[in-house]
C-alpha positions as CSV (number, residue, x, y, z in Angstrom):
1,M,11.5,-22.5,5.6
2,S,10.1,-25.6,7.2
3,S,6.3,-25.9,7.2
4,M,6.5,-27.0,10.8
5,S,8.6,-24.4,12.4
6,T,7.3,-21.2,14.1
7,I,8.1,-18.1,12.1
8,N,9.5,-15.3,14.4
9,V,8.5,-11.9,13.3
10,G,9.6,-8.4,14.3
11,I,7.6,-5.2,13.7
12,I,9.4,-1.8,13.4
13,G,7.1,1.2,14.0
14,C,4.3,1.1,16.6
15,G,2.2,3.9,15.2
16,T,-1.1,4.2,13.3
17,I,-0.7,1.2,11.0
18,F,0.8,-1.1,13.7
19,P,-2.5,-2.7,14.7
20,M,-3.3,-3.9,11.2
21,H,-0.1,-5.9,11.2
22,A,0.0,-7.1,14.8
23,E,-3.7,-8.2,14.9
24,S,-3.4,-9.9,11.5
25,L,-0.2,-11.7,12.6
26,R,-2.0,-12.8,15.8
27,R,-4.5,-14.7,13.7
28,I,-2.0,-16.6,11.5
29,K,-1.0,-20.1,12.8
30,G,2.7,-20.8,13.2
31,V,3.6,-17.1,13.3
32,R,4.8,-15.4,16.4
33,I,5.5,-11.7,17.1
34,A,8.9,-12.0,18.7
35,A,9.8,-8.3,19.1
36,V,8.5,-4.8,18.4
37,C,10.6,-1.6,17.9
38,D,9.8,2.1,18.0
39,I,12.0,5.1,18.6
40,R,9.6,6.0,21.4
41,H,10.5,3.2,23.7
42,S,7.4,3.6,25.9
43,R,5.2,3.0,22.9
44,A,7.1,-0.2,22.0
45,A,7.1,-1.4,25.6
46,E,3.3,-0.9,25.8
47,K,2.8,-3.0,22.6
48,A,5.3,-5.6,23.8
49,R,3.2,-6.1,27.0
50,R,0.1,-6.5,24.8
51,Y,1.6,-9.1,22.5
52,G,3.9,-10.8,25.0
53,C,7.2,-10.0,23.2
54,N,10.4,-8.1,23.5
55,S,10.7,-4.3,22.8
56,Y,13.5,-2.2,21.4
57,S,14.0,1.4,20.4
58,D,16.8,0.6,17.9
59,Y,16.0,-1.6,15.0
60,K,19.6,-2.7,14.4
61,E,19.8,-3.8,18.1
62,M,16.5,-5.8,17.5
63,F,18.0,-7.5,14.4
64,S,21.2,-8.4,16.4
65,S,19.4,-9.6,19.6
66,E,16.6,-11.6,18.0
67,S,16.6,-14.5,15.6
68,L,14.0,-13.1,13.3
69,D,12.7,-14.8,10.2
70,S,10.9,-11.8,8.9
71,V,10.3,-8.1,9.7
72,H,7.3,-5.8,9.0
73,I,8.3,-2.2,8.4
74,C,5.6,0.3,9.5
75,T,7.7,3.4,9.8
76,P,7.8,6.9,8.1
77,H,8.4,6.6,4.4
78,Y,12.0,7.9,4.4
79,L,13.1,5.1,6.7
80,H,11.8,2.3,4.5
81,A,14.8,2.0,2.2
82,P,17.6,1.9,4.9
83,M,15.6,-0.5,7.0
84,I,14.7,-2.9,4.1
85,I,18.3,-2.9,3.0
86,E,19.7,-3.6,6.5
87,A,17.2,-6.4,7.0
88,A,18.1,-7.9,3.6
89,K,21.9,-7.8,4.5
90,R,21.0,-9.9,7.6
91,G,19.0,-12.4,5.7
92,I,15.6,-11.3,7.2
93,N,12.5,-11.5,5.0
94,V,10.7,-8.2,4.6
95,L,7.1,-7.1,4.3
96,T,7.0,-3.3,4.1
97,E,4.1,-0.8,4.2
98,K,3.6,1.4,1.1
99,P,5.2,3.3,-0.4
100,M,8.2,1.0,-0.6
101,A,10.5,4.0,-0.9
102,L,10.5,7.8,-1.6
103,N,11.4,7.3,-5.2
104,P,12.2,4.7,-7.9
105,S,15.9,4.7,-7.4
106,D,15.7,3.9,-3.7
107,A,13.1,1.2,-4.6
108,K,15.5,-0.4,-7.1
109,K,18.2,-0.5,-4.4
110,E,15.9,-2.4,-2.1
111,I,15.1,-4.9,-4.9
112,V,18.8,-5.4,-5.6
113,A,19.6,-5.9,-1.9
114,A,16.7,-8.4,-1.5
115,K,17.8,-10.4,-4.6
116,R,21.4,-10.4,-3.5
117,A,20.4,-11.8,-0.1
118,G,17.9,-14.3,-1.5
119,I,15.2,-13.0,0.9
120,T,11.4,-12.8,0.2
121,F,10.4,-9.1,-0.2
122,G,6.8,-8.0,-0.2
123,V,5.1,-4.6,-0.3
124,I,1.7,-3.9,1.2
125,S,-1.0,-2.9,-1.2
126,Q,-3.9,-4.4,0.7
127,N,-6.7,-3.0,-1.5
128,R,-5.9,-5.6,-4.1
129,F,-7.2,-8.2,-1.6
130,N,-10.7,-6.5,-1.2
131,P,-13.6,-8.6,-2.5
132,S,-14.3,-5.7,-5.0
133,S,-10.8,-5.7,-6.5
134,V,-10.7,-9.5,-6.6
135,L,-14.0,-9.7,-8.6
136,I,-13.1,-6.9,-11.1
137,K,-9.6,-8.4,-11.7
138,K,-11.2,-11.8,-12.4
139,R,-13.8,-10.3,-14.8
140,V,-11.1,-8.3,-16.6
141,Q,-9.0,-11.4,-17.1
142,G,-12.0,-13.5,-18.1
143,G,-13.0,-11.0,-20.8
144,S,-16.6,-10.6,-19.7
145,L,-16.3,-6.8,-19.5
146,G,-14.8,-6.5,-22.9
147,K,-12.1,-4.0,-23.7
148,M,-11.5,-1.4,-21.0
149,K,-12.0,2.1,-22.5
150,S,-11.5,4.7,-19.8
151,A,-11.6,5.1,-16.0
152,K,-11.9,7.9,-13.5
153,L,-10.6,8.0,-10.0
154,V,-11.9,10.5,-7.5
155,L,-10.4,10.8,-4.0
156,S,-11.4,13.5,-1.6
157,Y,-10.1,13.0,1.9
158,C,-9.8,15.3,4.9
159,K,-6.2,15.8,6.2
160,P,-6.3,19.2,8.0
161,D,-3.2,21.1,9.1
162,S,-3.8,19.6,12.6
163,Y,-3.2,16.1,11.1
164,Y,0.2,17.3,9.7
165,K,1.2,19.2,12.9
166,K,0.9,16.0,14.9
167,S,3.7,14.4,12.9
168,D,7.4,15.3,12.5
169,W,7.5,13.7,9.0
170,K,4.1,14.0,7.2
171,G,3.8,17.0,5.0
172,R,7.6,17.2,4.5
173,K,8.8,16.3,1.1
174,D,12.2,15.0,2.3
175,K,10.6,12.6,4.7
176,E,7.2,11.7,3.1
177,G,8.2,12.0,-0.6
178,G,5.0,13.9,-1.4
179,G,1.4,14.4,-0.2
180,V,-2.0,13.1,-1.4
181,V,-0.5,11.1,-4.3
182,I,2.2,9.1,-2.5
183,D,0.4,8.8,0.9
184,Q,-3.3,8.4,0.2
185,A,-4.0,7.9,-3.5
186,I,-1.2,5.4,-4.1
187,H,-3.6,2.6,-3.2
188,Y,-6.1,3.4,-5.9
189,L,-3.5,4.3,-8.5
190,D,-2.0,0.9,-7.8
191,I,-5.5,-0.7,-8.4
192,L,-5.9,1.1,-11.7
193,R,-2.4,-0.1,-12.9
194,W,-3.0,-3.6,-11.6
195,L,-6.4,-3.9,-13.3
196,S,-5.1,-2.8,-16.7
197,P,-4.0,-5.6,-19.0
198,A,-1.5,-3.2,-20.7
199,P,1.5,-1.3,-19.2
200,I,1.5,2.5,-18.9
201,D,2.5,4.5,-21.9
202,Y,2.6,8.0,-20.4
203,V,1.4,10.2,-17.5
204,E,0.4,13.9,-17.8
205,S,-0.5,15.7,-14.6
206,K,-0.5,18.7,-12.3
207,V,0.0,18.7,-8.6
208,A,-0.3,21.7,-6.3
209,V,-0.7,23.0,-2.7
210,R,-4.1,24.6,-2.9
211,F,-5.4,24.7,0.6
212,H,-2.9,23.9,3.4
213,S,-0.7,26.5,4.9
214,F,1.6,24.3,6.9
215,I,3.0,21.7,4.4
216,N,5.4,21.7,1.4
217,V,3.8,18.7,-0.3
218,E,0.8,18.6,-2.7
219,D,-2.7,18.5,-1.4
220,S,-4.2,18.2,-4.9
221,A,-3.4,16.4,-8.1
222,E,-5.2,15.8,-11.4
223,G,-4.2,14.2,-14.6
224,V,-4.4,11.3,-17.0
225,I,-2.6,7.9,-17.2
226,R,-2.5,6.5,-20.7
227,F,-1.9,2.8,-21.2
228,K,-0.2,1.2,-24.2
229,N,-3.5,-0.4,-25.4
230,G,-5.4,2.9,-25.6
231,F,-7.1,2.6,-22.2
232,Y,-6.8,5.8,-20.1
233,A,-7.5,6.8,-16.6
234,C,-8.3,10.3,-15.4
235,F,-7.7,11.2,-11.7
236,Y,-8.7,13.9,-9.3
237,L,-7.2,13.8,-5.8
238,I,-7.5,16.2,-2.9
239,N,-7.0,15.8,0.9
240,Y,-8.6,19.1,2.0
241,Y,-12.3,18.1,1.8
242,S,-14.3,18.5,5.0
243,Y,-14.6,14.8,5.6
244,D,-13.1,11.5,4.4
245,D,-15.4,10.6,1.5
246,D,-15.2,7.1,0.1
247,P,-12.8,6.9,-2.9
248,E,-14.4,6.0,-6.1
249,I,-13.2,4.3,-9.3
250,E,-15.4,4.0,-12.4
251,I,-14.3,2.0,-15.4
252,D,-16.2,2.2,-18.7
253,C,-15.7,-1.0,-20.7
254,E,-17.1,-2.3,-24.0
255,K,-19.7,-4.7,-22.4
256,A,-20.2,-3.2,-18.9
257,R,-19.6,-0.3,-16.5
258,V,-17.7,-0.9,-13.3
259,N,-18.1,1.1,-10.1
260,I,-15.8,0.6,-7.1
261,V,-16.6,2.6,-4.0
262,K,-14.3,2.1,-1.0
263,D,-14.2,-1.8,-0.7
264,S,-17.5,-2.6,-2.6
265,A,-18.0,-3.0,-6.3
266,K,-20.9,-3.2,-8.8
267,I,-20.8,-4.2,-12.4
268,W,-23.6,-3.2,-14.7
269,Y,-23.5,-5.4,-17.9
270,F,-25.1,-3.5,-20.8
271,K,-27.2,-6.6,-21.6
272,G,-29.0,-6.2,-18.2
273,K,-27.2,-8.4,-15.7
274,E,-25.7,-6.9,-12.5
275,E,-22.9,-8.2,-10.2
276,K,-21.8,-7.0,-6.8
277,A,-19.0,-7.7,-4.3
278,A,-18.4,-6.4,-0.8
279,P,-16.9,-7.6,2.5
280,K,-19.4,-9.5,4.7
281,K,-20.2,-8.1,8.1
282,N,-18.0,-10.7,9.8
283,E,-15.0,-9.9,7.6
284,Y,-13.8,-7.1,9.7
285,I,-11.1,-7.2,12.4
286,D,-11.5,-5.2,15.6
287,Y,-8.2,-3.3,15.8
288,G,-8.9,-1.7,19.2
289,D,-10.4,1.6,20.5
290,G,-10.6,4.4,18.0
291,V,-8.9,2.5,15.2
292,R,-10.7,2.5,11.9
293,D,-11.8,-1.0,10.5
294,Y,-9.4,-0.5,7.6
295,W,-11.8,-2.0,5.1
296,G,-12.3,-5.6,6.2
297,Y,-9.8,-8.4,6.0
298,C,-7.6,-7.0,3.3
299,H,-4.5,-6.4,5.4
300,Y,-4.9,-9.8,7.0
301,N,-5.4,-11.4,3.5
302,Q,-2.2,-9.9,2.2
303,I,-0.1,-10.7,5.3
304,K,-1.4,-14.3,5.3
305,D,-0.4,-14.6,1.6
306,F,3.1,-13.4,2.5
307,Y,3.5,-16.2,5.1
308,D,1.9,-18.8,2.9
309,A,4.5,-17.8,0.3
310,L,7.4,-18.1,2.8
311,R,6.3,-21.6,3.8
312,A,5.7,-22.7,0.2
313,G,8.9,-21.2,-1.2
314,R,7.0,-19.1,-3.7
315,K,6.8,-15.4,-4.4
316,P,4.2,-13.3,-2.5
317,A,1.3,-11.8,-4.4
318,I,2.9,-8.4,-4.4
319,T,6.7,-8.4,-4.9
320,G,9.1,-5.6,-4.8
321,E,9.3,-5.7,-8.6
322,D,5.6,-5.3,-8.9
323,A,5.4,-2.5,-6.3
324,L,8.2,-0.7,-8.2
325,E,5.9,-0.2,-11.2
326,T,3.4,1.7,-8.9
327,Q,6.3,3.7,-7.5
328,K,7.3,4.7,-11.0
329,L,3.7,5.8,-11.7
330,V,3.8,8.0,-8.6
331,W,7.1,9.5,-9.6
332,A,5.8,10.1,-13.1
333,I,2.9,12.1,-11.7
334,Y,5.3,14.4,-9.8
335,E,7.8,14.6,-12.7
336,S,5.1,15.5,-15.2
337,S,3.9,18.3,-13.1
338,R,7.4,19.6,-12.5
339,R,8.3,19.5,-16.2
340,G,4.9,20.6,-17.4
341,A,5.0,17.8,-20.0
342,K,4.0,14.2,-20.6
343,V,6.3,11.6,-18.9
344,Y,6.7,8.4,-20.8
345,L,7.2,5.2,-18.9
């Protein structure tokens, strides 16, 4: 892709996550939103007016009518695989929201389709781009924390029945793939996996519907992820708390203790030094009325990396292959609970 040419982008799905993509794209030089698509055409038309582009209600029609260089997929989980595979067949580069698919086998099909077509395929896991994650990753790789011994992840969000009733796909296993694990906690499970220098050995877990009456996916999960170097991470996840508390990861290391709360981090070195990281006040994008700040610039940072990669002919920071490893972890949590046994990866 020429470093001079304008990159034409399409976005499929004009719902909750749309502003994080559209507003990020608007800030990247040489990138143009050419078209948006949503099955509710009135919603697509409203966004098209705002961003000065064409609107569609059928993504295949958008692919045929526009000469797109890339597409962002911001649709319900069950639509990710067919849309990614269709884009790949047409030679369109893809950046998809998480999870990349409902299960690892669909995820593998996407990777095969992308490879066959020679397109660039990236998966959003924007929390890796937070100042907190970046600092901890750097310190893990540099060795200043010493060996990672254990970690705990606690997530307690508030997703009441009314949240699920607003949607025709959330809370339904065939369309969402699961509940609190695949939808909310996947970000932090990904961070734990990404920070660990060793691959996962096994997962042992239990998931359940403890509080909701309306859904057939889990609203709670707990368990342990054991890595091949002896490091292990315990997790406790619920989405029926009375408010969205900030997720927290603590990591106990040989030389320090790490605490990540939302997008901020603190390292206490046992020899007395402290280190902190957090987004600065000006590192937030205004996504419009009533839209959460979504934790600083992290969506923008990952989306910009994707387009830098396209222009440079390199791989993006988070490839389909990398995201597949997190998809396997999510699958193992469900499978372990179903079998009542450890699942080895």
